[in-house]
C-alpha positions as CSV (number, residue, x, y, z in Angstrom):
1,M,0.0,0.0,0.0
2,M,2.7,2.5,0.9
3,Q,4.6,1.9,-2.3
4,A,1.7,2.9,-4.6
5,E,2.9,5.4,-7.2
6,W,0.1,7.8,-6.6
7,L,0.4,8.0,-2.8
8,P,3.4,10.3,-2.6
9,I,1.8,12.7,-5.1
10,V,-1.5,12.8,-3.1
11,M,0.3,13.1,0.2
12,Q,2.7,15.8,-0.7
13,G,0.5,17.7,-3.1
14,S,-2.4,18.2,-0.6
15,F,-3.0,21.4,1.2
16,S,-4.5,19.4,4.0
17,E,-2.4,17.9,6.8
18,I,-2.3,14.1,6.2
19,Y,-1.1,11.6,8.8
20,V,-0.8,7.9,8.5
21,V,-0.9,6.3,12.0
22,D,0.1,2.8,13.0
23,C,-2.9,1.1,14.5
24,D,-1.1,-0.6,17.4
25,S,1.6,1.9,18.5
26,L,-0.3,5.0,17.3
27,R,3.0,6.3,16.0
28,F,3.1,8.3,12.8
29,V,4.1,6.1,9.9
30,E,3.9,8.9,7.3
31,T,3.2,12.6,7.3
32,N,2.9,15.0,4.4
33,Q,4.7,18.3,3.8
34,A,1.7,20.4,4.9
35,A,1.7,18.6,8.3
36,R,5.4,19.0,8.8
37,K,5.3,22.6,7.8
38,N,2.5,23.5,10.2
39,L,3.9,21.6,13.1
40,Q,7.6,22.7,12.4
41,Y,8.8,19.1,13.0
42,S,10.9,17.0,10.6
43,A,9.7,13.7,9.2
44,A,12.2,11.9,11.4
45,E,11.0,13.7,14.5
46,L,7.4,13.0,13.8
47,S,8.0,9.3,13.2
48,A,8.9,8.9,16.9
49,M,5.7,10.8,18.0
50,T,2.0,10.0,18.4
51,P,-1.0,12.2,18.0
52,I,-1.1,12.6,21.7
53,G,2.4,14.3,21.6
54,I,1.1,17.1,19.4
55,A,-2.4,17.4,20.8
56,Q,-1.6,17.6,24.5
57,S,-5.3,17.9,25.5
58,L,-6.0,14.5,23.8
59,S,-5.5,11.4,26.0
60,R,-4.8,7.9,24.7
61,E,-8.1,6.7,26.2
62,V,-10.1,9.4,24.4
63,L,-8.3,8.8,21.1
64,E,-8.8,5.0,21.3
65,N,-12.5,5.5,22.0
66,I,-12.7,7.5,18.8
67,L,-10.7,5.0,16.7
68,F,-12.1,1.8,18.0
69,P,-15.4,2.0,16.0
70,L,-13.3,2.5,12.8
71,R,-11.2,-0.5,13.4
72,C,-14.0,-2.9,14.3
73,G,-16.0,-1.8,11.2
74,R,-18.9,-0.1,13.0
75,S,-18.1,3.2,11.4
76,H,-16.5,4.2,8.1
77,R,-15.1,7.5,9.3
78,A,-14.8,9.7,12.4
79,A,-14.4,13.4,13.1
80,L,-12.2,15.0,15.6
81,E,-11.5,18.6,16.5
82,T,-8.5,19.4,18.7
83,V,-5.6,21.9,19.1
84,H,-2.1,21.1,17.8
85,T,1.0,22.4,19.5
86,R,3.9,23.4,17.2
87,K,7.5,22.8,18.0
88,D,7.9,26.5,19.0
89,G,5.1,26.2,21.5
90,S,2.4,28.0,19.5
91,S,-0.9,26.3,18.8
92,Y,-3.7,26.3,16.3
93,P,-7.2,24.6,16.1
94,I,-7.5,21.7,13.6
95,E,-10.4,19.6,12.4
96,F,-9.8,15.9,11.3
97,R,-11.6,13.3,9.3
98,L,-10.3,9.8,10.4
99,F,-10.4,6.7,8.3
100,Y,-9.3,3.1,8.8
101,C,-7.3,1.4,6.1
102,P,-7.0,-2.4,6.6
103,S,-4.0,-4.4,5.6
104,D,-2.8,-7.9,6.2
105,T,0.6,-6.7,7.3
106,A,0.2,-3.2,8.9
107,P,-3.3,-1.7,9.1
108,V,-3.2,2.1,9.6
109,Y,-5.4,5.0,10.4
110,I,-5.5,7.9,7.9
111,A,-6.1,11.3,9.3
112,I,-6.9,14.3,7.0
113,G,-6.9,17.6,8.8
114,N,-7.4,21.3,8.1
115,D,-6.4,24.3,10.1
116,I,-9.6,26.0,11.2
117,S,-8.1,29.2,12.6
118,A,-9.8,31.1,9.8
119,R,-13.1,29.6,10.6
120,H,-12.8,30.6,14.3
121,A,-11.7,34.1,13.3
122,S,-14.7,34.3,10.9
123,A,-17.1,33.2,13.7
124,K,-15.6,35.8,16.0
125,A,-15.9,38.5,13.3
126,L,-19.5,37.5,12.8
127,R,-20.3,37.8,16.5
128,I,-18.7,41.3,16.4
129,S,-20.7,42.2,13.4
130,E,-23.9,41.0,15.0
131,A,-23.2,43.1,18.1
132,R,-22.6,46.1,15.8
133,F,-25.9,45.4,14.1
134,R,-27.7,45.3,17.4
135,A,-26.0,48.5,18.4
136,I,-27.1,50.1,15.1
137,V,-30.7,48.9,15.6
138,S,-30.9,50.0,19.2
139,N,-29.6,53.5,18.3
140,T,-31.8,53.9,15.3
141,P,-34.6,56.5,16.0
142,G,-38.0,55.0,15.7
143,L,-39.0,51.4,15.4
144,F,-37.1,48.8,13.4
145,F,-39.3,45.9,12.5
146,Q,-40.1,42.9,10.4
147,F,-43.7,42.4,9.2
148,L,-44.8,39.1,7.7
149,K,-48.0,38.6,5.7
150,K,-48.7,34.9,5.2
151,P,-50.5,33.3,2.2
152,D,-53.7,32.9,4.2
153,G,-53.8,36.6,5.0
154,S,-52.7,36.4,8.6
155,T,-49.9,38.7,9.8
156,S,-47.2,38.7,12.4
157,F,-44.2,40.8,13.6
158,P,-41.2,38.4,13.7
159,Y,-39.0,41.3,15.0
160,L,-39.6,44.6,16.8
161,S,-36.9,46.8,18.2
162,E,-36.9,48.3,21.6
163,G,-38.4,51.5,20.2
164,C,-41.8,49.9,20.0
165,R,-43.2,51.2,23.3
166,A,-41.8,54.7,22.9
167,L,-43.3,55.1,19.4
168,L,-46.6,53.1,19.6
169,G,-47.3,53.1,23.3
170,V,-47.4,49.3,23.4
171,T,-44.6,46.8,24.2
172,A,-43.0,44.7,21.5
173,E,-44.1,41.5,23.3
174,R,-47.7,42.6,23.3
175,L,-47.6,43.6,19.6
176,R,-45.9,40.4,18.6
177,A,-48.6,38.4,20.5
178,D,-51.4,40.2,18.6
179,S,-50.2,41.9,15.4
180,A,-53.8,43.1,14.6
181,Q,-53.3,45.8,17.3
182,F,-51.2,47.8,14.9
183,L,-54.1,48.3,12.4
184,E,-56.3,49.3,15.3
185,L,-53.8,52.0,16.3
186,I,-54.2,53.7,12.9
187,V,-57.0,56.2,12.9
188,P,-60.0,55.0,10.8
189,E,-59.6,57.7,8.2
190,D,-56.0,56.5,7.3
191,R,-56.6,52.7,7.4
192,S,-57.7,52.4,3.8
193,S,-54.6,54.1,2.5
194,Y,-52.4,51.9,4.7
195,L,-54.0,48.7,3.5
196,E,-53.9,49.9,-0.2
197,S,-50.1,50.8,0.2
198,M,-49.4,47.4,1.7
199,A,-51.3,45.6,-1.1
200,T,-49.5,47.5,-3.8
201,S,-46.1,46.9,-2.2
202,A,-46.8,43.2,-2.0
203,S,-48.1,42.8,-5.6
204,E,-45.3,44.9,-7.2
205,M,-42.6,44.0,-4.7
206,K,-41.6,47.6,-4.3
207,E,-40.6,49.7,-1.3
208,L,-43.4,50.7,1.1
209,N,-43.3,54.3,2.1
210,W,-46.5,55.2,4.0
211,E,-47.3,58.1,6.2
212,G,-50.4,58.3,8.5
213,R,-51.8,59.0,11.9
214,I,-52.0,56.7,14.9
215,W,-53.9,57.1,18.2
216,V,-51.7,56.4,21.2
217,E,-54.1,55.5,24.1
218,K,-51.3,55.7,26.7
219,W,-50.7,59.4,26.1
220,K,-54.2,60.2,24.6
221,D,-52.4,61.7,21.7
222,I,-52.3,61.4,17.9
223,K,-48.9,60.9,16.2
224,W,-47.9,61.1,12.6
225,I,-45.7,58.2,11.7
226,N,-43.7,57.3,8.6
227,L,-43.6,53.5,7.8
228,R,-40.8,52.8,5.4
229,S,-39.9,49.2,4.5
230,T,-38.7,46.8,1.7
231,P,-40.5,43.6,0.9
232,R,-39.0,40.3,-0.1
233,A,-40.7,37.1,-1.0
234,L,-40.2,34.1,1.3
235,P,-41.1,30.9,-0.5
236,G,-43.9,29.1,1.2
237,E,-44.1,31.7,4.0
238,G,-45.5,34.8,2.2
239,V,-44.1,38.4,1.9
240,Q,-41.9,39.9,4.6
241,W,-41.2,43.7,5.0
242,E,-38.2,44.9,6.9
243,G,-37.9,48.5,7.7
244,I,-38.5,51.3,10.2
245,M,-41.3,53.4,11.6
246,T,-40.5,56.9,12.6
247,N,-42.3,59.8,14.4
248,I,-42.7,62.6,11.8
249,T,-45.0,64.8,13.8
250,Q,-42.7,67.8,13.4
251,S,-41.6,68.7,9.9
252,K,-38.0,69.5,10.9
253,L,-37.8,66.1,12.7
254,E,-39.2,64.5,9.6
255,E,-36.5,65.8,7.3
256,A,-33.7,64.8,9.8
257,E,-35.1,61.4,10.4
258,I,-35.6,60.5,6.7
259,K,-32.0,61.5,5.9
260,R,-30.6,59.6,8.8
261,S,-32.6,56.5,8.1
262,R,-31.4,56.4,4.5
263,E,-27.7,56.7,5.6
264,Q,-28.1,54.0,8.2
265,L,-29.9,51.6,5.8
266,A,-27.2,52.1,3.2
267,E,-24.6,51.4,5.9
268,L,-26.5,48.3,6.9
269,S,-26.8,47.1,3.3
270,A,-23.1,47.5,2.8
271,H,-22.4,45.6,6.0
272,I,-24.7,42.8,4.9
273,E,-22.9,42.6,1.6
274,R,-19.5,42.3,3.4
275,V,-20.8,39.6,5.7
276,K,-22.3,37.7,2.7
277,E,-19.0,37.8,0.8
278,K,-17.2,36.6,3.9
279,E,-19.7,33.8,4.3
280,R,-19.4,32.8,0.7
281,T,-15.6,32.7,1.1
282,R,-16.0,30.5,4.2
283,I,-18.5,28.1,2.5
284,A,-16.3,27.9,-0.6
285,R,-13.3,27.0,1.5
286,E,-15.2,24.4,3.5
287,I,-16.6,22.8,0.4
288,H,-13.2,22.7,-1.2
289,D,-11.2,21.6,1.8
290,D,-13.7,19.3,3.6
291,L,-15.5,17.6,0.7
292,G,-12.4,17.7,-1.5
293,G,-10.4,15.9,1.2
294,N,-13.1,13.3,1.7
295,L,-13.3,12.7,-2.1
296,T,-9.5,12.4,-2.2
297,A,-9.7,9.7,0.5
298,I,-12.5,7.9,-1.4
299,K,-10.5,8.0,-4.6
300,M,-7.4,6.6,-2.8
301,A,-9.5,3.8,-1.3
302,L,-11.2,3.1,-4.6
303,A,-7.8,2.8,-6.4
304,L,-6.8,0.2,-3.7
305,V,-10.0,-1.7,-4.3
306,K,-9.5,-1.7,-8.1
307,K,-6.1,-3.3,-7.7
308,R,-7.5,-6.1,-5.5
309,L,-10.5,-7.0,-7.8
310,P,-10.4,-10.6,-8.9
311,A,-9.3,-11.0,-12.5
312,G,-11.9,-11.9,-15.1
313,D,-14.8,-10.1,-13.4
314,P,-15.8,-7.3,-15.9
315,T,-19.0,-6.5,-13.9
316,L,-17.1,-5.4,-10.8
317,A,-14.5,-3.6,-13.0
318,D,-17.3,-1.7,-14.7
319,K,-18.8,-0.7,-11.4
320,T,-15.5,0.6,-9.9
321,D,-14.8,2.5,-13.1
322,Y,-18.3,4.1,-12.9
323,V,-17.7,5.0,-9.2
324,D,-14.3,6.4,-10.1
325,A,-15.8,8.5,-12.9
326,L,-18.5,9.7,-10.5
327,V,-15.9,10.8,-7.9
328,D,-14.1,12.8,-10.7
329,R,-17.4,14.5,-11.7
330,T,-18.2,15.3,-8.1
331,I,-14.7,16.8,-7.7
332,E,-15.4,18.9,-10.8
333,A,-18.8,20.0,-9.4
334,I,-17.2,21.0,-6.1
335,H,-14.6,23.1,-8.0
336,R,-17.4,24.8,-10.0
337,I,-19.5,25.5,-6.9
338,S,-16.5,26.9,-5.1
339,V,-15.7,29.2,-8.0
340,D,-19.3,30.4,-8.2
341,L,-19.2,31.3,-4.5
342,R,-15.8,33.0,-4.6
343,P,-13.6,32.7,-7.7
344,S,-10.1,31.9,-6.5
345,I,-8.8,34.0,-9.4
346,L,-9.4,37.0,-7.2
347,D,-6.3,35.9,-5.2
348,F,-4.2,36.7,-8.2
349,G,-5.4,40.3,-8.4
350,I,-8.3,42.2,-10.0
351,V,-6.7,42.5,-13.4
352,A,-6.3,38.7,-13.7
353,A,-9.8,38.2,-12.3
354,V,-11.5,40.6,-14.8
355,D,-9.5,39.1,-17.7
356,W,-10.6,35.6,-16.6
357,Q,-14.3,36.6,-16.3
358,A,-14.2,38.2,-19.7
359,K,-13.0,35.0,-21.3
360,E,-15.5,32.9,-19.3
361,F,-18.3,35.2,-20.6
362,E,-17.0,34.8,-24.2
363,K,-17.1,31.0,-23.8
364,Q,-20.5,30.9,-22.2
365,F,-22.4,33.3,-24.5
366,G,-20.3,33.2,-27.7
367,I,-19.9,37.0,-27.7
368,P,-16.4,38.3,-28.3
369,C,-15.2,40.2,-25.3
370,R,-12.0,42.3,-25.6
371,F,-10.3,43.3,-22.4
372,S,-7.5,45.9,-21.8
373,S,-5.9,47.4,-18.7
374,N,-3.4,50.2,-18.4
375,K,-1.6,48.3,-15.6
376,K,-0.6,44.7,-15.3
377,E,-1.4,44.7,-11.6
378,I,-3.8,47.0,-9.6
379,D,-3.5,46.7,-5.8
380,L,-7.0,47.0,-4.3
381,H,-8.4,46.3,-0.8
382,P,-10.1,42.9,-0.8
383,D,-13.5,44.5,-0.2
384,Q,-13.0,46.8,-3.2
385,A,-11.7,44.0,-5.4
386,T,-14.7,41.8,-4.5
387,A,-17.2,44.6,-5.1
388,L,-15.7,45.6,-8.4
389,F,-15.6,42.0,-9.6
390,R,-19.3,41.4,-8.6
391,I,-20.4,44.5,-10.4
392,F,-18.5,43.3,-13.5
393,Q,-20.2,39.9,-13.3
394,E,-23.6,41.5,-13.0
395,A,-22.9,43.8,-16.0
396,L,-21.9,40.9,-18.2
397,T,-24.9,38.9,-17.1
398,N,-27.2,41.7,-18.1
399,I,-25.5,42.0,-21.5
400,G,-25.8,38.2,-22.1
401,K,-29.5,38.2,-21.2
402,H,-30.8,41.5,-22.6
403,A,-28.4,43.4,-24.9
404,R,-28.4,41.2,-28.0
405,A,-24.9,42.4,-28.6
406,S,-22.2,41.0,-30.9
407,Q,-19.2,42.7,-29.3
408,V,-18.2,43.7,-25.8
409,T,-15.3,45.9,-24.8
410,V,-13.9,46.1,-21.3
411,R,-11.4,48.7,-20.1
412,L,-9.8,48.8,-16.7
413,A,-7.6,51.7,-15.7
414,R,-5.9,52.9,-12.6
415,T,-5.2,56.6,-12.0
416,N,-3.5,58.3,-9.0
417,R,-6.7,58.4,-7.1
418,N,-9.3,56.1,-8.7
419,V,-9.9,52.8,-10.4
420,R,-12.2,53.0,-13.5
421,L,-14.0,50.2,-15.2
422,A,-16.0,50.6,-18.4
423,I,-18.1,47.9,-20.0
424,T,-19.4,48.8,-23.5
425,D,-21.6,46.7,-25.8
426,N,-23.0,47.3,-29.3
427,G,-26.4,45.9,-28.4
428,C,-29.9,47.4,-28.4
429,G,-29.2,49.8,-25.6
430,I,-31.3,50.5,-22.5
431,A,-34.2,52.9,-22.1
432,T,-34.4,55.3,-19.2
433,K,-37.7,53.8,-18.0
434,D,-36.0,50.4,-17.9
435,R,-33.4,51.6,-15.5
436,L,-36.1,52.9,-13.1
437,K,-38.2,49.7,-13.0
438,P,-39.2,48.7,-9.4
439,K,-37.8,45.2,-10.0
440,S,-34.5,46.3,-11.6
441,F,-32.5,44.9,-8.7
442,G,-29.5,44.1,-10.8
443,I,-28.6,47.7,-11.6
444,R,-29.8,48.8,-8.2
445,G,-27.4,46.3,-6.5
446,M,-24.5,47.5,-8.7
447,V,-25.2,51.1,-7.7
448,E,-25.4,50.3,-4.0
449,R,-22.1,48.3,-4.1
450,A,-20.4,51.3,-5.8
451,N,-21.9,53.8,-3.3
452,A,-20.8,51.6,-0.4
453,L,-17.2,52.0,-1.6
454,G,-17.5,55.8,-1.9
455,G,-17.6,55.5,-5.7
456,N,-20.3,55.9,-8.4
457,L,-21.8,53.9,-11.2
458,S,-23.5,55.2,-14.3
459,V,-25.5,53.3,-17.0
460,S,-25.9,55.2,-20.3
461,N,-26.2,54.8,-24.0
462,A,-22.9,54.3,-25.8
463,P,-22.0,56.9,-28.5
464,E,-22.1,54.3,-31.3
465,G,-25.1,52.4,-30.0
466,G,-25.5,49.9,-27.2
467,T,-24.9,50.5,-23.5
468,E,-22.0,51.6,-21.4
469,V,-21.6,50.8,-17.7
470,A,-19.0,53.1,-16.1
471,L,-17.7,52.5,-12.6
472,K,-15.3,54.7,-10.6
473,I,-14.1,53.9,-7.1
474,P,-11.6,55.8,-5.1
475,L,-8.4,54.0,-4.0
476,S,-8.3,53.3,-0.3
477,E,-5.7,55.1,1.8
């Protein structure tokens, strides 16, 4: 088994840490380069060690309890999360997938592990982000809410911020328990306009911006409120609005509150986009590392099985060939999904990423796409590079779906203060009314991404026909 020609290539070429452990002594029989590099030990040093020596919180009893079901055949694999200690005393969290590899001479355990420091850091960053979100909500004037209208017509408030009592005179718990109370708060003369606005927002999936009066029994007073929210369809659940209610009784307060709400919603939108990109990156890494490692182990085991098949049995040979091909297709699917979540080409710089995407567009749609850049490399902050790349992807998608173009030209340029991207096609162009459609989320998302970076994006008719999308973002300090 250890002399197989493919084993050294798999072992040393893997980015995961791979350990081959003797079943009886639990000593390391073989370790790959990634493991030795991370642990800072040589192969000779590790050959005299066991997993307990590098994972000091792991006892032999615990380890054997994990490995025993593998060896006796009750389980095909096991998972283990521990902390490795390097030779210099530093440590890092690691996650393992454990497999048992039987042999007549020397059965071994195979452990495939990945450093999960980045995952822990992402989880911590997410907790910080959630705390910031709660701070934003708690400091937003008025009432931040989620309002759900179900297919059967019933309603509920999944979320209400702490401003509920101050604005409406009822507690958030009471309103969540009986959402119909909100309609009862609205004065009778304004209820029809409220219901009509809600119906229009739901049917057209456009932003709700309603102003009306409510009667607050607690203070025996009438307030003017502004209800601003954005709907989104939840499959099987109905339509959910997420937004804010504000007190607009005084005209000066109305102007200040509207401006402030827009700024905070834009900040929140940008924050959500950053969190989404980080989550996509984490998911792509998990898919590539975890599933890729498992499939590598499956392919290794399958190769061993193929060598031990009895001669003259074409049926079994066909079955193993089919499974081998299936594993290869699955590996390709994992690679494609990971690229869709976060193209690894971004690690090579924005110029290489835009050039790659232009070629992919040409292959997918059969439309020639010429790309040029005034710099071979343009250094951008990761958030800027990701946003620019997503805008470029959306622009190409719109061209492929709607433009009916036969040629696309892409120009990327760096100046002393800005980065400019221009995408021009020779298609049918875009009418002004089309840019302002309520459901034009593609262009709206591109503009919001650009604004979040302090830049701007314009969509206009090209001088020689077609459409030009021009993006300019400032270089970070």
